[in-house]
C-alpha positions, 0 to 999 in steps of 0.5 A: 123286674126282679133282676136274675139270681146268679145261681139258682138250683132247685129239686136238683138232683146231680151225677157224676159218673156213677155217683149220685152227688146232689139229691133234690139240692137247692141252692141261691146265690144273687148277682153282686152276692160274695160268697165261698163255698166250704166242704172237705174232699166229698162234699160236692164242690167240684161238682158243683163247680161243674154245674155251673160252669155248664159241665154237668147237667140234672136230671131232666125232670118237672119241678127242677131246674139249674138256672144261671143268670135266669136262664137254663138253655145257655150255648156253653160257650156264651156262658164262659164268657159271662163266668169266669173260672180258674181252676186246677182242673183246667191249669192241669189241662194246658201243655207247659210249652203254652206262652203267658199271652197264648193262655190269656188269648185262649179265653176269647175262645174258650179253649184250652190254649190257642192252636191249629186255625184258632191262631188265624181268629185271634184279632189285633184287638184280641192280643191288645185286650190280652196284653193289657190283662197281662199287665193289670197282673203284673207279668206282662213280661212274660207274654211270651214265656211258656208256662214250665218256666214260670213258678206257679204264682205267675201261671196261676196269674195266667189263669185268672188273665184267662178268666178276666180277658172278657171283664166278666161281672163273675169270677169262680175260683176253686182253690186258687191258692192251692200248691202256692207259697206264701208270698205268692199266695198273699200276692194272689189273694191281694188281685181276687180283694182288688177285683172284688173291690171293684165291683167282680163278682166272687164266689171262691169254692176252698176248704181252706179258710184263710184264702176268703178275703174280708170282702166276703161275706156269705160261707154255705158249708157243704158236707156229702151233697147237702147244705149243712150251714149257710149264712153270714161268715162269723155265724157259719165259721165257728169251731162247733160248725165245722167241728162238726162238719169235718168231723174232728175238733177244729177251733176257729180265731178271727183277725183282721177280718179273716178267719184261721183254723187250727186243731182243737 
């Protein structure tokens, strides 16, 4: 029996509010595949992320589906235990008083923080796993530190810990280095490379070429709700394709298996 795909979107029409973002949309990503999804603002990246996460659903009709790991009937909370997601939207929803430990522990409940009755449900084993995750990310000393007292890079590592605490097979990262300085960006990307090397599936949603680590081999480019390029990154990340997609002259350089874009 064939292994189910990580993501299988077939002939899907997906609305976000009053806007039809995707119409008759198709995309397939295999398990154990590492993929970057690029596109300008408004191309559909965020809508795609919310669809994969179970926040948005396609219009119900014959011969149309969105399947994650072979299923289209996931309980959203169970799905989020299988796929770890780190996004700016998630980051912005945490209160500045939440501590590193609270952020990571909240991953067990797919919640934003740990409040009220949830506090009583946190087990010693969950606290232990959360502390081990903080240690893995080099921020165990911040376990009782509120987010407001951390750098943006440290906060982002807390969110990564939240996604990793279940040891998911797949990580989906939405513009992971947005707002980070060079040192924090390079540190964060190094950790992503380590996770990829350990066998973790990576789906990276971005519009920055320099965020794409060498371990990612496939690139999908979206524009106006459609896939305009899909394939090996060396074939897709060209000045010609990117200039067409972004409607401005772009040149591309490659160094140490990283790709960089600059004005054409």
